[in-house]
FIKOLZA-1660 file (N, C-alpha, C; in steps of 0.1 Angstrom, whole numbers, plus 5000, padded with zeros to 4 digits):
% residues 250
   i   px   py   pz ch aa at
   1 5009 4987 4999  A  M  N
   1 5000 5000 5001  A  M CA
   1 5009 5012 5000  A  M  C
   2 5005 5022 4993  A  K  N
   2 5012 5035 4994  A  K CA
   2 5006 5044 5006  A  K  C
   3 5013 5044 5016  A  M  N
   3 5009 5049 5027  A  M CA
   3 5004 5063 5028  A  M  C
   4 5009 5071 5016  A  Q  N
   4 5005 5084 5015  A  Q CA
   4 4991 5086 5008  A  Q  C
   5 4985 5075 5003  A  D  N
   5 4974 5076 4998  A  D CA
   5 4964 5077 5008  A  D  C
   6 4956 5089 5009  A  P  N
   6 4946 5092 5018  A  P CA
   6 4933 5085 5017  A  P  C
   7 4931 5078 5006  A  D  N
   7 4918 5071 5003  A  D CA
   7 4919 5056 5008  A  D  C
   8 4931 5053 5011  A  A  N
   8 4931 5038 5014  A  A CA
   8 4924 5036 5028  A  A  C
   9 4921 5044 5037  A  F  N
   9 4916 5041 5051  A  F CA
   9 4901 5045 5049  A  F  C
  10 4891 5035 5053  A  I  N
  10 4878 5036 5053  A  I CA
  10 4873 5034 5067  A  I  C
  11 4868 5044 5074  A  P  N
  11 4862 5043 5086  A  P CA
  11 4849 5035 5087  A  P  C
  12 4848 5025 5095  A  T  N
  12 4838 5014 5092  A  T CA
  12 4834 5009 5107  A  T  C
  13 4821 5010 5110  A  E  N
  13 4816 5003 5121  A  E CA
  13 4812 4989 5118  A  E  C
  14 4815 4981 5129  A  M  N
  14 4812 4966 5127  A  M CA
  14 4797 4963 5127  A  M  C
  15 4793 4956 5118  A  N  N
  15 4778 4949 5119  A  N CA
  15 4777 4938 5127  A  N  C
  16 4775 4940 5139  A  T  N
  16 4774 4930 5149  A  T CA
  16 4764 4919 5145  A  T  C
  17 4752 4923 5140  A  R  N
  17 4744 4912 5137  A  R CA
  17 4748 4903 5126  A  R  C
  18 4755 4908 5116  A  A  N
  18 4762 4901 5105  A  A CA
  18 4772 4892 5111  A  A  C
  19 4782 4896 5120  A  R  N
  19 4791 4889 5125  A  R CA
  19 4784 4876 5134  A  R  C
  20 4774 4880 5142  A  N  N
  20 4766 4869 5150  A  N CA
  20 4761 4859 5141  A  N  C
  21 4755 4862 5130  A  D  N
  21 4749 4853 5120  A  D CA
  21 4761 4843 5116  A  D  C
  22 4773 4848 5109  A  L  N
  22 4782 4840 5106  A  L CA
  22 4788 4830 5117  A  L  C
  23 4788 4836 5129  A  L  N
  23 4792 4828 5139  A  L CA
  23 4782 4815 5142  A  L  C
  24 4768 4819 5142  A  A  N
  24 4759 4810 5145  A  A CA
  24 4756 4800 5134  A  A  C
  25 4756 4805 5123  A  R  N
  25 4750 4795 5112  A  R CA
  25 4758 4795 5098  A  R  C
  26 4770 4803 5100  A  G  N
  26 4779 4802 5087  A  G CA
  26 4776 4812 5075  A  G  C
  27 4766 4819 5077  A  F  N
  27 4762 4828 5065  A  F CA
  27 4753 4840 5071  A  F  C
  28 4751 4850 5063  A  T  N
  28 4744 4861 5067  A  T CA
  28 4737 4869 5053  A  T  C
  29 4726 4874 5056  A  R  N
  29 4720 4882 5045  A  R CA
  29 4714 4895 5052  A  R  C
  30 4723 4905 5053  A  Q  N
  30 4721 4918 5058  A  Q CA
  30 4721 4928 5046  A  Q  C
  31 4712 4938 5047  A  A  N
  31 4712 4949 5036  A  A CA
  31 4724 4957 5037  A  A  C
  32 4730 4960 5026  A  L  N
  32 4740 4969 5025  A  L CA
  32 4738 4984 5030  A  L  C
  33 4747 4990 5038  A  P  N
  33 4745 5004 5042  A  P CA
  33 4748 5011 5028  A  P  C
  34 4739 5017 5021  A  I  N
  34 4740 5025 5009  A  I CA
  34 4743 5040 5012  A  I  C
  35 4753 5047 5006  A  D  N
  35 4755 5059 5004  A  D CA
  35 4757 5062 4988  A  D  C
  36 4760 5074 4986  A  V  N
  36 4761 5079 4972  A  V CA
  36 4773 5071 4964  A  V  C
  37 4783 5070 4972  A  D  N
  37 4794 5062 4965  A  D CA
  37 4792 5048 4963  A  D  C
  38 4785 5040 4973  A  V  N
  38 4782 5027 4970  A  V CA
  38 4772 5026 4959  A  V  C
  39 4762 5035 4960  A  A  N
  39 4752 5034 4949  A  A CA
  39 4758 5037 4935  A  A  C
  40 4767 5045 4934  A  R  N
  40 4774 5048 4920  A  R CA
  40 4782 5036 4916  A  R  C
  41 4789 5031 4925  A  T  N
  41 4796 5020 4923  A  T CA
  41 4790 5006 4917  A  T  C
  42 4777 5005 4925  A  L  N
  42 4770 4993 4919  A  L CA
  42 4763 4996 4907  A  L  C
  43 4761 5008 4902  A  H  N
  43 4756 5012 4890  A  H CA
  43 4767 5011 4880  A  H  C
  44 4779 5015 4883  A  V  N
  44 4790 5013 4873  A  V CA
  44 4794 5000 4869  A  V  C
  45 4794 4992 4881  A  L  N
  45 4798 4977 4880  A  L CA
  45 4787 4969 4872  A  L  C
  46 4775 4973 4873  A  A  N
  46 4764 4967 4865  A  A CA
  46 4766 4971 4850  A  A  C
  47 4769 4983 4848  A  A  N
  47 4773 4987 4834  A  A CA
  47 4785 4980 4829  A  A  C
  48 4796 4978 4837  A  A  N
  48 4808 4971 4833  A  A CA
  48 4805 4958 4829  A  A  C
  49 4797 4950 4836  A  A  N
  49 4793 4936 4831  A  A CA
  49 4791 4935 4818  A  A  C
  50 4786 4945 4810  A  W  N
  50 4785 4943 4795  A  W CA
  50 4797 4942 4787  A  W  C
  51 4809 4945 4793  A  S  N
  51 4820 4945 4786  A  S CA
  51 4830 4935 4791  A  S  C
  52 4825 4926 4800  A  V  N
  52 4834 4916 4806  A  V CA
  52 4836 4904 4795  A  V  C
  53 4847 4898 4796  A  S  N
  53 4850 4889 4786  A  S CA
  53 4844 4874 4789  A  S  C
  54 4841 4867 4778  A  R  N
  54 4836 4855 4781  A  R CA
  54 4844 4845 4788  A  R  C
  55 4838 4836 4797  A  D  N
  55 4847 4827 4804  A  D CA
  55 4849 4816 4795  A  D  C
  56 4862 4815 4788  A  K  N
  56 4866 4805 4778  A  K CA
  56 4868 4791 4786  A  K  C
  57 4866 4790 4799  A  Y  N
  57 4869 4776 4804  A  Y CA
  57 4857 4770 4808  A  Y  C
  58 4845 4777 4805  A  Y  N
  58 4832 4771 4809  A  Y CA
  58 4824 4768 4796  A  Y  C
  59 4821 4756 4794  A  E  N
  59 4814 4753 4782  A  E CA
  59 4798 4749 4784  A  E  C
  60 4794 4750 4797  A  G  N
  60 4780 4746 4801  A  G CA
  60 4770 4757 4799  A  G  C
  61 4773 4768 4792  A  G  N
  61 4764 4777 4791  A  G CA
  61 4773 4792 4787  A  G  C
  62 4766 4803 4786  A  D  N
  62 4775 4813 4782  A  D CA
  62 4776 4823 4795  A  D  C
  63 4789 4822 4800  A  R  N
  63 4791 4828 4813  A  R CA
  63 4803 4839 4810  A  R  C
  64 4805 4851 4819  A  Y  N
  64 4815 4860 4817  A  Y CA
  64 4821 4864 4829  A  Y  C
  65 4832 4866 4830  A  R  N
  65 4840 4869 4842  A  R CA
  65 4852 4878 4842  A  R  C
  66 4853 4885 4852  A  S  N
  66 4864 4895 4853  A  S CA
  66 4872 4891 4867  A  S  C
  67 4883 4896 4868  A  L  N
  67 4892 4892 4881  A  L CA
  67 4902 4905 4883  A  L  C
  68 4899 4910 4895  A  N  N
  68 4908 4920 4901  A  N CA
  68 4911 4916 4915  A  N  C
  69 4924 4922 4919  A  R  N
  69 4927 4918 4933  A  R CA
  69 4929 4929 4940  A  R  C
  70 4927 4929 4954  A  L  N
  70 4931 4941 4964  A  L CA
  70 4936 4934 4975  A  L  C
  71 4942 4944 4983  A  R  N
  71 4946 4939 4995  A  R CA
  71 4939 4948 5007  A  R  C
  72 4939 4943 5019  A  A  N
  72 4932 4950 5030  A  A CA
  72 4938 4947 5043  A  A  C
  73 4937 4957 5052  A  E  N
  73 4943 4954 5066  A  E CA
  73 4931 4961 5075  A  E  C
  74 4928 4952 5085  A  I  N
  74 4920 4958 5098  A  I CA
  74 4928 4968 5106  A  I  C
  75 4923 4978 5108  A  V  N
  75 4929 4989 5118  A  V CA
  75 4921 4993 5125  A  V  C
  76 4926 5003 5137  A  D  N
  76 4916 5009 5146  A  D CA
  76 4905 5017 5140  A  D  C
  77 4893 5015 5142  A  G  N
  77 4883 5023 5136  A  G CA
  77 4878 5021 5121  A  G  C
  78 4885 5011 5115  A  G  N
  78 4881 5009 5101  A  G CA
  78 4890 4999 5095  A  G  C
  79 4892 5001 5081  A  V  N
  79 4899 4990 5072  A  V CA
  79 4908 4999 5062  A  V  C
  80 4919 4995 5059  A  N  N
  80 4928 5000 5048  A  N CA
  80 4925 4991 5036  A  N  C
  81 4921 4997 5024  A  V  N
  81 4919 4989 5012  A  V CA
  81 4926 4995 5001  A  V  C
  82 4934 4988 4993  A  W  N
  82 4940 4992 4981  A  W CA
  82 4942 4982 4970  A  W  C
  83 4940 4985 4958  A  P  N
  83 4942 4976 4947  A  P CA
  83 4956 4970 4945  A  P  C
  84 4958 4960 4939  A  I  N
  84 4972 4957 4936  A  I CA
  84 4972 4951 4921  A  I  C
  85 4983 4952 4914  A  E  N
  85 4986 4946 4902  A  E CA
  85 4991 4932 4903  A  E  C
  86 4983 4923 4902  A  E  N
  86 4986 4910 4905  A  E CA
  86 4980 4900 4894  A  E  C
  87 4989 4893 4886  A  S  N
  87 4984 4886 4874  A  S CA
  87 4985 4872 4876  A  S  C
  88 4988 4866 4889  A  T  N
  88 4985 4852 4892  A  T CA
  88 4972 4846 4887  A  T  C
  89 4972 4835 4880  A  P  N
  89 4960 4830 4876  A  P CA
  89 4951 4825 4888  A  P  C
  90 4938 4824 4884  A  Y  N
  90 4931 4819 4896  A  Y CA
  90 4928 4805 4896  A  Y  C
  91 4931 4799 4906  A  V  N
  91 4929 4783 4909  A  V CA
  91 4922 4778 4920  A  V  C
  92 4913 4769 4916  A  Q  N
  92 4907 4761 4927  A  Q CA
  92 4911 4748 4927  A  Q  C
  93 4911 4742 4940  A  L  N
  93 4916 4728 4943  A  L CA
  93 4904 4719 4935  A  L  C
  94 4910 4709 4930  A  E  N
  94 4901 4698 4924  A  E CA
  94 4891 4692 4933  A  E  C
  95 4894 4691 4946  A  K  N
  95 4885 4690 4958  A  K CA
  95 4873 4698 4957  A  K  C
  96 4874 4709 4954  A  Y  N
  96 4862 4719 4955  A  Y CA
  96 4856 4721 4941  A  Y  C
  97 4863 4721 4930  A  N  N
  97 4856 4723 4917  A  N CA
  97 4861 4711 4909  A  N  C
  98 4853 4702 4909  A  T  N
  98 4856 4689 4901  A  T CA
  98 4855 4689 4886  A  T  C
  99 4851 4702 4883  A  T  N
  99 4850 4704 4868  A  T CA
  99 4863 4712 4861  A  T  C
 100 4866 4722 4871  A  L  N
 100 4878 4730 4866  A  L CA
 100 4888 4729 4877  A  L  C
 101 4888 4724 4887  A  G  N
 101 4897 4723 4897  A  G CA
 101 4910 4720 4892  A  G  C
 102 4922 4727 4898  A  G  N
 102 4935 4725 4895  A  G CA
 102 4939 4731 4881  A  G  C
 103 4930 4737 4874  A  K  N
 103 4934 4743 4862  A  K CA
 103 4936 4758 4862  A  K  C
 104 4948 4764 4861  A  P  N
 104 4949 4779 4861  A  P CA
 104 4941 4785 4853  A  P  C
 105 4933 4796 4857  A  R  N
 105 4925 4804 4849  A  R CA
 105 4927 4818 4849  A  R  C
 106 4928 4824 4838  A  E  N
 106 4931 4839 4837  A  E CA
 106 4919 4847 4833  A  E  C
 107 4916 4857 4838  A  Y  N
 107 4904 4865 4834  A  Y CA
 107 4910 4879 4834  A  Y  C
 108 4904 4887 4825  A  A  N
 108 4909 4901 4823  A  A CA
 108 4904 4909 4833  A  A  C
 109 4912 4918 4839  A  P  N
 109 4906 4927 4850  A  P CA
 109 4897 4938 4845  A  P  C
 110 4888 4944 4854  A  L  N
 110 4881 4955 4850  A  L CA
 110 4891 4969 4851  A  L  C
 111 4889 4979 4845  A  P  N
 111 4898 4991 4844  A  P CA
 111 4900 4996 4859  A  P  C
 112 4912 5001 4861  A  L  N
 112 4915 5004 4874  A  L CA
 112 4907 5016 4880  A  L  C
 113 4902 5024 4871  A  D  N
 113 4894 5035 4876  A  D CA
 113 4880 5032 4882  A  D  C
 114 4875 5019 4878  A  I  N
 114 4864 5013 4883  A  I CA
 114 4866 5007 4898  A  I  C
 115 4876 5000 4898  A  V  N
 115 4880 4990 4909  A  V CA
 115 4887 5001 4921  A  V  C
 116 4894 5011 4917  A  D  N
 116 4899 5019 4927  A  D CA
 116 4891 5031 4930  A  D  C
 117 4880 5029 4936  A  S  N
 117 4869 5038 4937  A  S CA
 117 4865 5038 4950  A  S  C
 118 4859 5050 4956  A  P  N
 118 4855 5048 4970  A  P CA
 118 4844 5039 4973  A  P  C
 119 4836 5036 4964  A  G  N
 119 4823 5028 4966  A  G CA
 119 4829 5013 4967  A  G  C
 120 4840 5009 4960  A  V  N
 120 4844 4996 4960  A  V CA
 120 4852 4994 4974  A  V  C
 121 4859 5003 4979  A  R  N
 121 4866 5003 4990  A  R CA
 121 4857 5003 5003  A  R  C
 122 4846 5010 5002  A  K  N
 122 4836 5010 5012  A  K CA
 122 4829 4996 5013  A  K  C
 123 4826 4990 5001  A  L  N
 123 4819 4977 5002  A  L CA
 123 4829 4967 5008  A  L  C
 124 4841 4967 5004  A  I  N
 124 4851 4956 5010  A  I CA
 124 4853 4959 5026  A  I  C
 125 4854 4971 5029  A  A  N
 125 4858 4974 5044  A  A CA
 125 4845 4971 5052  A  A  C
 126 4833 4974 5046  A  Y  N
 126 4820 4970 5052  A  Y CA
 126 4820 4955 5057  A  Y  C
 127 4824 4947 5047  A  H  N
 127 4822 4932 5049  A  H CA
 127 4835 4927 5057  A  H  C
 128 4846 4932 5055  A  L  N
 128 4857 4928 5062  A  L CA
 128 4856 4929 5076  A  L  C
 129 4851 4942 5081  A  R  N
 129 4851 4946 5095  A  R CA
 129 4845 4936 5104  A  R  C
 130 4833 4928 5098  A  Y  N
 130 4825 4921 5107  A  Y CA
 130 4828 4906 5105  A  Y  C
 131 4837 4903 5097  A  L  N
 131 4841 4889 5098  A  L CA
 131 4847 4883 5110  A  L  C
 132 4843 4871 5114  A  P  N
 132 4848 4865 5127  A  P CA
 132 4863 4866 5130  A  P  C
 133 4871 4864 5118  A  L  N
 133 4886 4864 5119  A  L CA
 133 4892 4876 5119  A  L  C
 134 4884 4888 5118  A  S  N
 134 4888 4901 5117  A  S CA
 134 4893 4907 5130  A  S  C
 135 4904 4911 5132  A  K  N
 135 4909 4918 5143  A  K CA
 135 4921 4929 5139  A  K  C
 136 4923 4938 5148  A  V  N
 136 4933 4948 5144  A  V CA
 136 4946 4942 5139  A  V  C
 137 4951 4945 5128  A  E  N
 137 4964 4940 5120  A  E CA
 137 4961 4927 5112  A  E  C
 138 4949 4921 5112  A  T  N
 138 4946 4911 5102  A  T CA
 138 4945 4916 5088  A  T  C
 139 4953 4909 5079  A  K  N
 139 4954 4912 5066  A  K CA
 139 4947 4904 5057  A  K  C
 140 4942 4909 5046  A  Y  N
 140 4934 4901 5036  A  Y CA
 140 4937 4902 5021  A  Y  C
 141 4937 4891 5014  A  L  N
 141 4937 4892 4999  A  L CA
 141 4922 4891 4996  A  L  C
 142 4918 4901 4986  A  V  N
 142 4905 4901 4981  A  V CA
 142 4904 4899 4966  A  V  C
 143 4897 4890 4962  A  N  N
 143 4894 4888 4947  A  N CA
 143 4882 4894 4944  A  N  C
 144 4881 4903 4935  A  L  N
 144 4869 4909 4930  A  L CA
 144 4865 4903 4917  A  L  C
 145 4854 4898 4917  A  H  N
 145 4849 4892 4903  A  H CA
 145 4836 4898 4900  A  H  C
 146 4834 4901 4887  A  V  N
 146 4821 4905 4882  A  V CA
 146 4818 4894 4873  A  V  C
 147 4806 4887 4875  A  I  N
 147 4803 4874 4868  A  I CA
 147 4788 4875 4861  A  I  C
 148 4788 4872 4850  A  R  N
 148 4774 4872 4842  A  R CA
 148 4772 4860 4836  A  R  C
 149 4758 4856 4841  A  F  N
 149 4753 4843 4834  A  F CA
 149 4742 4847 4824  A  F  C
 150 4745 4844 4812  A  T  N
 150 4735 4845 4801  A  T CA
 150 4727 4833 4796  A  T  C
 151 4714 4834 4791  A  A  N
 151 4708 4824 4787  A  A CA
 151 4701 4825 4775  A  A  C
 152 4699 4817 4766  A  T  N
 152 4689 4816 4754  A  T CA
 152 4680 4804 4755  A  T  C
 153 4669 4807 4747  A  P  N
 153 4661 4793 4748  A  P CA
 153 4668 4780 4745  A  P  C
 154 4667 4771 4753  A  G  N
 154 4674 4757 4751  A  G CA
 154 4688 4758 4755  A  G  C
 155 4693 4769 4761  A  R  N
 155 4707 4772 4767  A  R CA
 155 4708 4777 4779  A  R  C
 156 4705 4771 4790  A  P  N
 156 4706 4779 4802  A  P CA
 156 4720 4778 4808  A  P  C
 157 4723 4785 4817  A  C  N
 157 4737 4788 4824  A  C CA
 157 4737 4782 4837  A  C  C
 158 4747 4774 4841  A  D  N
 158 4747 4769 4855  A  D CA
 158 4761 4771 4860  A  D  C
 159 4763 4769 4873  A  T  N
 159 4776 4771 4880  A  T CA
 159 4786 4760 4877  A  T  C
 160 4798 4762 4879  A  S  N
 160 4809 4752 4878  A  S CA
 160 4815 4751 4893  A  S  C
 161 4815 4739 4899  A  P  N
 161 4807 4727 4894  A  P CA
 161 4791 4730 4897  A  P  C
 162 4782 4723 4891  A  P  N
 162 4768 4724 4893  A  P CA
 162 4765 4718 4906  A  P  C
 163 4753 4722 4911  A  G  N
 163 4748 4716 4923  A  G CA
 163 4755 4721 4935  A  G  C
 164 4752 4714 4948  A  L  N
 164 4758 4718 4960  A  L CA
 164 4773 4715 4959  A  L  C
 165 4780 4728 4965  A  H  N
 165 4795 4727 4963  A  H CA
 165 4800 4736 4975  A  H  C
 166 4814 4736 4976  A  K  N
 166 4821 4745 4983  A  K CA
 166 4832 4752 4973  A  K  C
 167 4836 4764 4974  A  D  N
 167 4846 4769 4965  A  D CA
 167 4860 4769 4969  A  D  C
 168 4864 4766 4983  A  G  N
 168 4877 4764 4985  A  G CA
 168 4882 4778 4990  A  G  C
 169 4873 4789 4991  A  E  N
 169 4878 4803 4997  A  E CA
 169 4874 4802 5011  A  E  C
 170 4877 4814 5019  A  K  N
 170 4872 4814 5032  A  K CA
 170 4859 4820 5035  A  K  C
 171 4858 4834 5031  A  Y  N
 171 4846 4841 5031  A  Y CA
 171 4843 4846 5017  A  Y  C
 172 4830 4844 5013  A  I  N
 172 4825 4850 5001  A  I CA
 172 4813 4858 5002  A  I  C
 173 4814 4871 4995  A  A  N
 173 4802 4878 4995  A  A CA
 173 4798 4880 4980  A  A  C
 174 4785 4878 4979  A  T  N
 174 4780 4879 4965  A  T CA
 174 4769 4890 4964  A  T  C
 175 4768 4899 4956  A  H  N
 175 4759 4909 4954  A  H CA
 175 4752 4909 4940  A  H  C
 176 4739 4912 4939  A  L  N
 176 4734 4913 4928  A  L CA
 176 4735 4926 4921  A  L  C
 177 4739 4925 4909  A  L  N
 177 4741 4939 4900  A  L CA
 177 4729 4940 4891  A  L  C
 178 4725 4930 4885  A  S  N
 178 4714 4932 4875  A  S CA
 178 4707 4918 4873  A  S  C
 179 4694 4917 4869  A  R  N
 179 4689 4904 4865  A  R CA
 179 4678 4909 4855  A  R  C
 180 4676 4902 4844  A  C  N
 180 4668 4906 4835  A  C CA
 180 4662 4894 4826  A  C  C
 181 4649 4893 4823  A  G  N
 181 4644 4883 4816  A  G CA
 181 4647 4868 4821  A  G  C
 182 4651 4865 4833  A  A  N
 182 4656 4853 4837  A  A CA
 182 4646 4846 4847  A  A  C
 183 4646 4833 4847  A  Q  N
 183 4641 4825 4857  A  Q CA
 183 4651 4816 4862  A  Q  C
 184 4649 4810 4875  A  G  N
 184 4658 4802 4880  A  G CA
 184 4669 4810 4888  A  G  C
 185 4680 4808 4890  A  G  N
 185 4691 4817 4897  A  G CA
 185 4687 4816 4912  A  G  C
 186 4682 4807 4916  A  E  N
 186 4679 4806 4931  A  E CA
 186 4691 4800 4939  A  E  C
 187 4694 4808 4950  A  V  N
 187 4706 4805 4958  A  V CA
 187 4699 4795 4969  A  V  C
 188 4707 4784 4972  A  V  N
 188 4704 4775 4982  A  V CA
 188 4717 4773 4991  A  V  C
 189 4713 4774 5004  A  I  N
 189 4725 4772 5014  A  I CA
 189 4721 4762 5024  A  I  C
 190 4731 4752 5025  A  T  N
 190 4728 4741 5036  A  T CA
 190 4741 4741 5046  A  T  C
 191 4738 4735 5057  A  D  N
 191 4750 4732 5066  A  D CA
 191 4757 4721 5060  A  D  C
 192 4768 4717 5068  A  N  N
 192 4777 4708 5064  A  N CA
 192 4771 4693 5062  A  N  C
 193 4760 4691 5069  A  G  N
 193 4752 4679 5066  A  G CA
 193 4743 4679 5057  A  G  C
 194 4744 4689 5049  A  K  N
 194 4735 4693 5037  A  K CA
 194 4722 4695 5040  A  K  C
 195 4717 4698 5053  A  Q  N
 195 4704 4702 5058  A  Q CA
 195 4701 4716 5053  A  Q  C
 196 4691 4719 5046  A  E  N
 196 4689 4731 5041  A  E CA
 196 4686 4742 5050  A  E  C
 197 4694 4754 5050  A  L  N
 197 4692 4764 5059  A  L CA
 197 4684 4776 5054  A  L  C
 198 4687 4779 5041  A  D  N
 198 4678 4790 5035  A  D CA
 198 4679 4788 5018  A  D  C
 199 4668 4794 5012  A  R  N
 199 4666 4794 4998  A  R CA
 199 4661 4807 4993  A  R  C
 200 4666 4814 4984  A  F  N
 200 4661 4826 4981  A  F CA
 200 4665 4831 4966  A  F  C
 201 4658 4840 4961  A  T  N
 201 4662 4845 4949  A  T CA
 201 4663 4861 4949  A  T  C
 202 4675 4865 4945  A  M  N
 202 4679 4879 4946  A  M CA
 202 4672 4888 4934  A  M  C
 203 4666 4898 4937  A  H  N
 203 4661 4907 4926  A  H CA
 203 4667 4922 4929  A  H  C
 204 4670 4927 4938  A  E  N
 204 4673 4940 4942  A  E CA
 204 4687 4943 4941  A  E  C
 205 4690 4954 4932  A  L  N
 205 4705 4959 4931  A  L CA
 205 4712 4960 4944  A  L  C
 206 4722 4954 4947  A  G  N
 206 4730 4953 4959  A  G CA
 206 4726 4944 4969  A  G  C
 207 4716 4937 4965  A  E  N
 207 4711 4925 4976  A  E CA
 207 4722 4915 4976  A  E  C
 208 4725 4910 4989  A  C  N
 208 4738 4902 4990  A  C CA
 208 4736 4892 5001  A  C  C
 209 4746 4883 5000  A  Y  N
 209 4746 4873 5011  A  Y CA
 209 4762 4869 5013  A  Y  C
 210 4766 4864 5025  A  V  N
 210 4781 4863 5027  A  V CA
 210 4781 4850 5035  A  V  C
 211 4789 4841 5031  A  F  N
 211 4790 4830 5040  A  F CA
 211 4806 4827 5042  A  F  C
 212 4806 4817 5052  A  D  N
 212 4820 4811 5055  A  D CA
 212 4820 4797 5048  A  D  C
 213 4830 4796 5038  A  D  N
 213 4829 4784 5030  A  D CA
 213 4832 4772 5037  A  D  C
 214 4839 4772 5050  A  D  N
 214 4841 4760 5058  A  D CA
 214 4827 4755 5064  A  D  C
 215 4818 4764 5066  A  R  N
 215 4807 4761 5074  A  R CA
 215 4794 4757 5067  A  R  C
 216 4794 4759 5054  A  V  N
 216 4781 4756 5045  A  V CA
 216 4785 4751 5031  A  V  C
 217 4774 4744 5026  A  W  N
 217 4775 4742 5012  A  W CA
 217 4765 4753 5005  A  W  C
 218 4767 4754 4991  A  H  N
 218 4758 4764 4985  A  H CA
 218 4758 4759 4971  A  H  C
 219 4746 4766 4964  A  M  N
 219 4745 4762 4950  A  M CA
 219 4736 4773 4945  A  M  C
 220 4737 4776 4931  A  L  N
 220 4728 4784 4925  A  L CA
 220 4721 4776 4913  A  L  C
 221 4708 4776 4913  A  T  N
 221 4700 4771 4904  A  T CA
 221 4703 4774 4890  A  T  C
 222 4702 4767 4878  A  P  N
 222 4706 4772 4866  A  P CA
 222 4697 4785 4862  A  P  C
 223 4704 4795 4855  A  V  N
 223 4696 4806 4849  A  V CA
 223 4692 4803 4837  A  V  C
 224 4679 4805 4834  A  A  N
 224 4673 4802 4822  A  A CA
 224 4663 4814 4817  A  A  C
 225 4659 4814 4805  A  V  N
 225 4651 4824 4801  A  V CA
 225 4635 4823 4804  A  V  C
 226 4629 4833 4807  A  M  N
 226 4615 4832 4808  A  M CA
 226 4608 4829 4797  A  M  C
 227 4598 4822 4797  A  E  N
 227 4589 4818 4785  A  E CA
 227 4586 4831 4777  A  E  C
 228 4588 4831 4763  A  G  N
 228 4586 4841 4756  A  G CA
 228 4599 4850 4752  A  G  C
 229 4609 4848 4761  A  N  N
 229 4621 4857 4759  A  N CA
 229 4632 4850 4750  A  N  C
 230 4639 4858 4744  A  D  N
 230 4650 4852 4737  A  D CA
 230 4665 4854 4744  A  D  C
 231 4665 4861 4754  A  F  N
 231 4676 4863 4762  A  F CA
 231 4674 4867 4775  A  F  C
 232 4685 4863 4784  A  A  N
 232 4682 4866 4799  A  A CA
 232 4696 4866 4804  A  A  C
 233 4698 4874 4815  A  Y  N
 233 4711 4875 4823  A  Y CA
 233 4711 4878 4835  A  Y  C
 234 4719 4874 4844  A  R  N
 234 4721 4875 4860  A  R CA
 234 4734 4881 4861  A  R  C
 235 4737 4892 4866  A  D  N
 235 4750 4897 4869  A  D CA
 235 4752 4899 4885  A  D  C
 236 4765 4894 4889  A  T  N
 236 4767 4895 4902  A  T CA
 236 4782 4901 4905  A  T  C
 237 4784 4907 4916  A  L  N
 237 4798 4910 4921  A  L CA
 237 4802 4903 4933  A  L  C
 238 4812 4896 4931  A  A  N
 238 4817 4886 4943  A  A CA
 238 4830 4890 4947  A  A  C
 239 4832 4891 4962  A  F  N
 239 4844 4892 4969  A  F CA
 239 4848 4877 4974  A  F  C
 240 4859 4873 4971  A  D  N
 240 4865 4863 4979  A  D CA
 240 4875 4869 4988  A  D  C
 241 4873 4865 5002  A  M  N
 241 4881 4873 5012  A  M CA
 241 4888 4865 5020  A  M  C
 242 4901 4865 5017  A  L  N
 242 4910 4855 5023  A  L CA
 242 4921 4860 5032  A  L  C
 243 4920 4857 5044  A  P  N
 243 4928 4861 5056  A  P CA
 243 4943 4856 5053  A  P  C
 244 4952 4865 5056  A  E  N
 244 4966 4862 5053  A  E CA
 244 4970 4849 5061  A  E  C
 245 4978 4840 5054  A  G  N
 245 4981 4827 5061  A  G CA
 245 4972 4817 5061  A  G  C
 246 4958 4820 5056  A  W  N
 246 4947 4809 5055  A  W CA
 246 4950 4802 5044  A  W  C
 247 4947 4789 5043  A  E  N
 247 4947 4780 5033  A  E CA
 247 4935 4769 5034  A  E  C
 248 4928 4768 5021  A  P  N
 248 4918 4757 5021  A  P CA
 248 4921 4744 5025  A  P  C
 249 4911 4737 5031  A  K  N
 249 4915 4723 5036  A  K CA
 249 4916 4714 5023  A  K  C
 250 4928 4707 5023  A  R  N
 250 4931 4698 5012  A  R CA
 250 4927 4685 5015  A  R  C
% end
């Protein structure tokens, strides 16, 4: 981090209810605190989804994905957040992604002027501040993904891997950016015994959920077009939030 950057520090109050949810059941669904910076950022990211490159590693439908990386540190009264230039490919263990696990995947980043914005920093700081592992001096790597699922008649779009799965990250926050002409795309969360805890469909810009990947399984039902439509899409913003020194279970 460039310590002279006055924008790195984001003063943030901890959402105690969100932390308690994560501790009690491994996931939380709390409304985002919206201000003009966050609202503008959600709008900009929703527009940026139209320019994200197709996911060349995924053949089960038409999916698009970007990847940017940021660093963060919990400090007194808030969180320092700053983008980094990191070109290491994205890799999931085969244990977690039986379809693409072990394969290095490269995704083009969004432009820096979109990612290095007050709204992005505020979103990341808000979530990091309440994570159970967060205490002063805890450092994080944050992967920022914009993901688009598109569908046409007879060609729905599914997750990889499909069905209930874990991602092999520590904490994941997913926010809806846009949804149009679609059916499906229902989120299902279960405990580690695969007993269902919640099931919901996101419709509102900024609607989000956060989970501890060690504590739950999750899935998204395939995104398909509504009857009579020729095209549909569902766009999301996701943060993988990885504490320094943490590694997935192998």
